[in-house]
N, C-alpha and C positions, 0 to 999 in steps of 0.2 A: 856438595850438590844438594846429597841426601836430605841431610837437615833443612834446606832453601825448598826443598818440595813437602816435608813435612810442617817445615813453618805456615807454606799455605793451607794447610786444613786442618789448623789448628780450630775447635769445637769453640762457639762463641754461647753464653749462656743471659739470658734474657729477663730470665724467672719463667718461663713457659718450659714443660716437662724437663725435669729436673732428671728423673732415671737418663732417658736419654743420652742427656750432655754429659753426665757423671760417665756411662760406657766409652763413650767417645775420647772422653778426656784420660779415661786410664789407660785407653789404647795409645792415644798419642804420648802422652809421658813416658810410658813404657816402650814406645818407640825411639826416643830421646836418650833411650841410655837406662839401663836395669838401674846402675845408681841413682838417676835424676827422679824413679820412681819412688825406690826407697826412701829419698828423704821426704816423701810423704806417708810412707807408712811407717816410718820411726820419727820419732820428732826429736828435730836439731837444738840442743842446749849449749850456750855458751861456752866455753872453756873457763874455770874458774882455778882456782889454787888455796890452799889454805897458808893461813898466816902464821905467826907463832904461835899466837893465842887460840888457834883453832879454828877461826871463824876462815866462813868460804868469802872471798872476793872475786869475781867477774878478772881475766885475764884483762890487758890490755892489747891490740891488735898486733902491737910490736912484739908482743912475745909468743904469739899462737905459732905453734909448727906448721909445717907443709901440710901433714894432714886435716888437722885443726884450719887452715883455709880454706883446702879444698873442698872439707864437708859446708862448709860457711857459703860458698861458690855457690855449689851444687843447691843448697834450700834456698838461696837468692834468686837464683834462677826460675826452682820452682814457682817461687810467690810471686818474678814478675807475668810468668805464664800465667799462671789463675787470674791476677788481676786484672789483665790484658785482653784476656776472656771475656771478663765481665761486665753486664752492662753497668752504669752511674749507682743504679741503685742496688744493684746484687753486692755491687762494689763494696758499696757501704759498710755492708754486713760485717764485713774482712776486715775493715781500714784498723783497729785494733789489736789485729793479729801480728806476733812477728816471726811465726813459722811457716810452712807451707804446710804443716800437718794440723795446726792449730786452723788457719784458713778452708784448711779442708772437711775439718772437721764438724767447723762453725757453720755450715754452708750444708753439708748430711743433716745436721741434726735441725735446722729450720725447716729443710723442704721434705726429708725424712720423721724428724722426728725421734726421741729418745729411743731406749732400748723398749719400754717398754710401751710406748707408742707401736714400733714395730712389729714386736710382738703381737699385739692386738690387729693391727692391718694383717699379719700371716695369719691369724685366726679366720677371721672374716672369711678370706680369699681361701682359703682351707675349704671352708662350708662351703663356699660358694661353688668353691671345683667339682667337690664331693656330692653336690646334689644337680650339676650340670647334665642337662639334658636338652636335646635340639627342639627346638618348638616347632608348632604346626605352622605349616607351609611356608617354615623356612629354608633356606639355601644351604645347601651343602660349603658351600662358600662365607655365607654368614655364619654359618654356627661355629664352623671352624676357626674362624676370627675372633667371635667372642669367646671360646675356649682358649686361643693361643694368648689373649690379650690378658685371661685371668693367669694362665703359666708364665705369659714375660711378667707378671705383675709381681706373683710370689717370687720367681726368679731373682727381680730387684733387689727385693728384700734380704734375699740368703736362703730361700729354700728352694733346691733346684728339686726336678724329677728328672727321672731317666727317661730315654726315647721309648723303650718301655712302656712304661708307665702312660705316658701322652698317645702312645697310639691304641693302645688298648682302651682307654677314656674316649676316643672318638669313637670306635667300635663299640662299646657299650652302650654311647650317647644317643644311638641311631633308631628310629623305630623301627622293630621287627617286620610291621605287617609293610614298610617299602623296601627294607634294606637287609632283613633277616637272612634271604640268600644268598644276597652279595658277601656278607660277615660272615656266614657259615662259609662258602666257596672258599676266602681266603684262610680261615681256618683248616680248614682239608686239606687245603696244598701245602700245610708246614709250614708257613711264611713265618721268620725269625724276627717278631715285632722288636727285637733289642736292636737287630741292623738295619732293618725296614726308613728309609729317610721320611720322614713323614709326610714331604713333599710327595710321594710315592704314592702312599697309601691316599691321601685328599685325591690326586689325581685319579686312582680305580673308583675310587667313589661318585666322584663327578659324573667318569665314561656311566655310573650305574643310574646314575640320578637322570641321564639325559634318555633312558632308553624307559625310566620308569614315565618320564614326560610322555615320551612317545606314546606307550601305553596308555595312558589316559587320556591321550588326544584320540587314540583310536576308538577306544570306548564311548567316548562324547558323542561321534560324529553323527550313531545311528539316533541320538536324542537330538540334534539338530535337525535331521533328516526328516521327524517325525509330525512335526509343524509345518514345511511344506506339503506333506503329503495329506496331511488333513486339508491344510488351505484350499490343494488343486480339490479334493474330494467333494470341496464344497463348492469349490465355486462349478464345479461339472454339477450337481446336484442343482444349484441354481438354474443353470443354463438349462437342463432338464425342465425345471416346472416351469420356467418363462415357455420351452418350445411349448410343452404341457396345456399351459394358458391361451398361447396364440392356436393349436390345434383346436381346443373346444371355444373358441373365437368363431373359428372358419366353420366347426360341423352345427354350431348355430345358426350362420348365417343360411348353411343349407339347410337344415330343419324348413326355415320361415320360408326358401322358397317355393320346396317340397310341398311344404302345407298350401301355400298359394294356389299353385297349380293344379293342385287336386281338388283344392274348393272352386277353381273356374272348369274345369271338367265336369263336376256334377251338377255345376249350374245349368251348362249346355246340354247335358243330357236333361233335365229335369224340364228344361224349352222345351226341345226336341218331343220330348213324350205326350206334350200338351197340344204342340200343333195337331202330331198323329192323330188323337181323338176330336 
């Protein structure tokens, strides 16, 4: 029953993301039994015997011992698992192989390269890791995902980093302006980076990131209010100027009316004065 359950989990490879398939296939084969995975680690060779003249010849199957039959069975089992887990194109790369070991190495060399290529890839990733810094306006999630992608790439090529190295690298990659106080707090709390889960560390930084964003929003609110206040004061001054214009118009009309009345009064007095004389 257990084997049937694992059969349903057999990983499939179509040429994309070989490192992910390789990791899953290693786990799958190991779960089928330690002797199964050993068929990949150690190349199976057909039984041979030396003739009277000292030359080696392959034994006939009928002459195989029980351990030799068992070793051949395990090799064929892994070959079947591998070939049935590959697309037609990928399966074509290993059809010439006669052992599970050679099939595995053929795929590994094709997708990862030889030792020289792998060494060059490790150097490039190591350099990228050492120069890694958080980008401007980059979130904690994006920054850590980018860093962990580099670390996973190094791990897949055989270069492993300790948990302490990874956690310290995350802290050293943060800008001091926004995260200096949080990093200092973690260090002062004597947090053991060698046992702290990276997800826990990221969670602490995410909480601080939320506080930083909130502070920035609060600082930006007065700046947003200034244009509104300026607009309101401008509108008010415009209304006052309009009122002043209306008042000046009314005053002009009053002055005209008063001048007319004075003119009539003066003319009337002058007329009365002539009559009296």
